[in-house]
C-alpha positions as CSV (number, residue, x, y, z in Angstrom):
1,M,0.0,0.0,0.0
2,V,1.5,3.3,-1.1
3,D,0.0,6.6,0.1
4,V,0.8,9.4,-2.4
5,L,0.8,13.2,-1.9
6,V,0.6,15.2,-5.1
7,C,1.3,18.9,-5.0
8,V,-0.3,21.3,-7.5
9,K,-0.3,25.0,-8.1
10,R,-3.0,27.4,-9.3
11,V,-1.5,29.0,-12.4
12,V,-2.7,31.2,-15.2
13,D,-4.1,29.4,-18.3
14,S,-1.3,30.0,-20.8
15,S,-3.2,28.7,-23.8
16,G,-3.7,32.4,-24.9
17,E,-1.5,35.4,-24.9
18,V,0.8,35.6,-21.9
19,V,0.7,39.0,-20.1
20,L,2.9,39.9,-17.1
21,T,1.8,42.0,-14.1
22,D,3.0,45.6,-14.0
23,D,5.8,44.7,-11.5
24,G,7.0,41.8,-13.7
25,Q,6.8,39.4,-10.8
26,S,4.1,37.0,-12.1
27,V,1.8,36.3,-15.0
28,D,-1.4,38.3,-15.1
29,G,-4.5,36.1,-15.1
30,R,-7.3,38.6,-14.9
31,F,-8.4,37.9,-18.4
32,A,-7.1,34.4,-19.0
33,G,-8.5,32.2,-16.2
34,Y,-6.7,29.7,-14.0
35,T,-5.8,26.1,-14.1
36,M,-3.1,23.7,-13.1
37,S,-0.1,22.9,-15.4
38,N,0.1,20.0,-17.8
39,H,2.9,18.6,-15.7
40,E,0.8,18.6,-12.6
41,E,-2.2,17.1,-14.4
42,C,0.0,14.1,-15.3
43,A,1.3,14.0,-11.7
44,V,-2.3,13.8,-10.4
45,E,-3.0,11.0,-12.9
46,L,0.1,9.0,-11.8
47,A,-0.8,9.6,-8.1
48,V,-4.3,8.1,-8.7
49,Q,-2.9,5.2,-10.7
50,I,-0.3,4.3,-8.1
51,A,-2.8,4.6,-5.2
52,S,-5.3,2.4,-7.1
53,A,-2.7,-0.2,-8.0
54,T,-1.3,-0.5,-4.5
55,G,-4.5,-0.1,-2.4
56,G,-3.2,3.2,-1.1
57,T,-4.5,6.8,-1.1
58,A,-3.9,9.9,-3.2
59,T,-4.0,13.2,-1.4
60,V,-3.7,16.6,-3.2
61,A,-2.2,19.7,-1.7
62,T,-1.6,23.3,-2.7
63,L,-0.4,26.6,-1.3
64,G,-2.4,29.5,-2.6
65,E,-5.2,32.0,-2.3
66,P,-8.7,30.8,-1.3
67,E,-9.6,30.4,-5.0
68,A,-7.0,27.6,-5.3
69,V,-9.6,25.3,-3.9
70,E,-10.8,25.1,-7.5
71,Q,-7.7,23.2,-8.5
72,L,-8.0,20.9,-5.4
73,R,-11.5,20.1,-6.4
74,A,-10.3,19.3,-10.0
75,A,-7.9,16.7,-8.6
76,L,-10.5,15.3,-6.3
77,A,-12.9,14.9,-9.3
78,V,-10.4,12.5,-11.1
79,G,-9.6,10.2,-8.2
80,C,-7.8,11.9,-5.3
81,T,-9.6,11.2,-2.0
82,A,-8.3,14.0,0.3
83,A,-7.1,17.5,-0.1
84,T,-5.0,20.0,2.0
85,H,-5.0,23.7,1.4
86,V,-2.3,26.0,2.9
87,E,-4.0,29.3,2.5
88,A,-1.6,32.1,1.7
89,D,-0.7,34.7,-0.9
90,P,1.5,32.7,-3.3
91,A,3.2,35.9,-4.5
92,A,4.9,36.2,-1.2
93,F,6.3,32.7,-1.2
94,G,9.5,31.8,-3.0
95,P,10.4,28.2,-4.0
96,A,12.2,27.6,-0.7
97,D,9.1,28.9,1.2
98,V,6.8,26.6,-0.7
99,A,9.0,23.6,-0.2
100,R,9.2,24.3,3.6
101,E,5.4,24.5,3.8
102,L,4.8,21.3,1.8
103,A,7.4,19.6,4.1
104,A,5.4,20.9,7.1
105,V,2.2,19.3,5.6
106,V,4.0,15.9,5.1
107,R,5.3,16.0,8.7
108,A,1.9,17.0,10.1
109,H,0.2,14.2,8.3
110,E,2.8,11.7,9.5
111,A,2.3,12.8,13.1
112,E,-1.4,12.2,12.6
113,G,-0.8,8.7,11.4
114,R,-1.2,9.2,7.7
115,P,2.3,9.3,6.2
116,H,3.0,9.9,2.5
117,D,5.3,7.3,1.0
118,L,5.7,9.2,-2.2
119,V,5.4,12.9,-3.0
120,L,4.7,13.9,-6.7
121,L,5.1,17.4,-8.1
122,G,5.1,19.0,-11.5
123,N,8.6,19.4,-13.0
124,D,8.4,23.2,-12.8
125,A,6.1,26.1,-12.1
126,A,4.1,26.8,-15.3
127,D,3.9,30.6,-14.5
128,S,7.3,31.5,-13.1
129,G,9.5,28.7,-14.5
130,D,10.9,27.7,-11.1
131,F,12.5,24.2,-11.2
132,Q,13.3,24.2,-7.5
133,V,10.4,23.1,-5.3
134,G,10.7,19.4,-5.8
135,I,14.5,19.3,-5.1
136,R,14.1,21.7,-2.1
137,L,11.3,19.6,-0.7
138,A,13.4,16.4,-1.0
139,Y,16.2,18.0,0.9
140,E,13.8,19.3,3.6
141,L,12.5,15.8,4.1
142,G,15.8,14.0,3.6
143,R,14.4,11.9,0.8
144,P,15.8,10.8,-2.6
145,V,14.5,12.7,-5.6
146,V,14.1,12.1,-9.3
147,N,13.4,15.0,-11.6
148,G,11.5,15.1,-14.9
149,A,10.0,11.6,-14.8
150,A,7.5,10.8,-17.6
151,L,6.4,7.5,-16.0
152,V,6.4,6.5,-12.3
153,E,5.6,3.1,-10.9
154,V,6.1,1.4,-7.5
155,E,7.7,-2.0,-7.2
156,D,8.0,-3.6,-3.8
157,D,9.5,-0.8,-1.6
158,A,11.0,1.3,-4.4
159,V,9.8,3.8,-6.9
160,V,10.8,3.3,-10.6
161,A,10.9,6.5,-12.5
162,R,11.5,6.7,-16.3
163,V,13.1,9.9,-17.5
164,K,13.5,11.0,-21.2
165,S,17.0,12.2,-22.0
166,P,18.8,13.4,-25.1
167,D,20.4,9.9,-25.3
168,G,17.1,8.0,-24.9
169,R,15.3,6.9,-21.8
170,E,16.8,6.5,-18.4
171,T,15.3,4.4,-15.6
172,Y,15.9,5.3,-11.9
173,R,15.0,3.1,-9.0
174,V,15.0,4.7,-5.5
175,S,13.8,3.5,-2.2
176,L,10.6,4.8,-0.6
177,P,9.8,7.3,0.8
178,A,10.8,9.5,-2.1
179,V,10.0,12.6,-4.1
180,V,9.5,12.7,-7.9
181,T,8.8,15.6,-10.2
182,V,6.7,14.8,-13.2
183,L,7.1,15.9,-16.8
184,E,4.1,15.8,-19.1
185,G,3.9,13.3,-21.9
186,G,4.1,9.9,-20.2
187,V,0.5,9.5,-19.3
188,E,-2.8,10.9,-20.5
189,P,-4.7,12.8,-17.7
190,R,-8.2,11.6,-17.3
191,Y,-11.2,13.9,-17.6
192,P,-13.5,14.3,-14.6
193,T,-16.9,12.7,-14.9
194,V,-20.1,14.3,-13.6
195,P,-20.3,11.8,-10.7
196,G,-16.6,12.6,-10.0
197,R,-17.3,16.4,-9.9
198,M,-20.3,15.9,-7.6
199,K,-18.3,13.7,-5.3
200,A,-15.4,16.2,-5.2
201,K,-17.8,18.9,-4.0
202,K,-18.6,16.9,-0.9
203,V,-15.0,16.3,0.2
204,E,-14.0,18.4,3.2
205,I,-10.7,20.2,2.4
206,E,-8.2,20.4,5.2
207,Q,-7.3,24.1,5.8
208,R,-3.9,25.0,7.2
209,T,-2.0,28.2,7.8
210,P,1.7,28.7,6.9
211,A,4.2,27.3,9.4
212,A,6.6,30.2,9.1
213,E,6.9,33.7,7.6
214,P,7.9,33.6,3.9
215,R,11.3,35.0,2.8
216,G,10.1,35.6,-0.8
217,S,11.6,34.5,-4.1
218,K,14.2,37.3,-4.4
219,R,13.2,37.4,-8.1
220,K,14.0,40.6,-9.9
221,R,11.4,40.2,-12.6
222,L,10.1,37.9,-15.3
223,L,10.7,38.7,-19.0
224,L,8.7,37.7,-22.0
225,P,10.8,36.6,-25.0
226,P,10.1,38.7,-28.2
227,P,7.6,37.0,-30.5
228,Q,9.2,34.8,-33.2
229,P,9.0,36.4,-36.7
230,S,7.2,34.4,-39.3
231,D,7.9,34.5,-43.0
232,V,5.2,33.8,-45.6
233,Q,6.0,33.0,-49.2
234,V,3.2,33.3,-51.7
235,L,3.6,30.5,-54.2
236,G,1.0,31.8,-56.6
237,K,-2.7,31.9,-57.1
238,G,-5.1,29.3,-58.4
239,A,-3.8,26.8,-61.0
240,D,-0.7,28.8,-61.6
241,A,0.6,27.9,-58.1
242,A,0.6,24.1,-58.9
243,P,4.2,23.9,-60.4
244,A,5.5,25.9,-57.4
245,V,3.8,23.5,-54.9
246,V,5.2,20.5,-56.7
247,D,8.7,22.1,-56.5
248,L,8.3,22.8,-52.8
249,F,7.2,19.2,-52.1
250,E,10.2,17.9,-54.0
251,K,12.4,20.2,-52.0
252,L,10.9,19.0,-48.7
253,G,11.3,15.3,-49.8
254,V,7.6,14.6,-49.9
255,L,7.8,13.8,-53.6
256,R,10.6,11.9,-55.2
């Protein structure tokens, strides 16, 4: 039996145009809406799969404003059975602060008799690009960590994490308890059903306050890269364009 804690973050939906706040400290979501990142959706799916396969539990946790309950309910709707919300202003918390608060949640649950054998997180923050929380959390807890895993399974008393690399696929086996950050692409997140959504609304979410004052991210500002220029070549109009299209296909290797 493996009890999994999966950590998520309320982030701006980046499917549209990305706009920064005036101070450049975060992504402005006033007109875009909020969601959880693709990495975290896959982490939730893996948490539910592992809990189901081992007869364990999947708990979801987040640090954020009151509205972050929406993301907790989304995870509950697809199979998580419990949720913890550390209510705080996420803008005031840097990666080290978030890792400390998540570690406090893990320790508190352990003291209450519900330890988490495996902690899953997204590979990085979708809004600020921080790749730190997973590693910092592992150090806080004194646990081994694997970063950027596409697939995660549990065999006996160990977690097997498969990571894509430039040279192929690497497999890591580390003893439980452990921390793993998840990169999207290894599993397909499930969509919540109507009964799942209804059930999620009835789950009582554990509310916690921060264990310590945040020190902040010490971030100077975020920068948006300039838009990539696009070149358009008009091959012709109507039937007159056919020879140019054939030449282009031959150049691309489509026709031989």
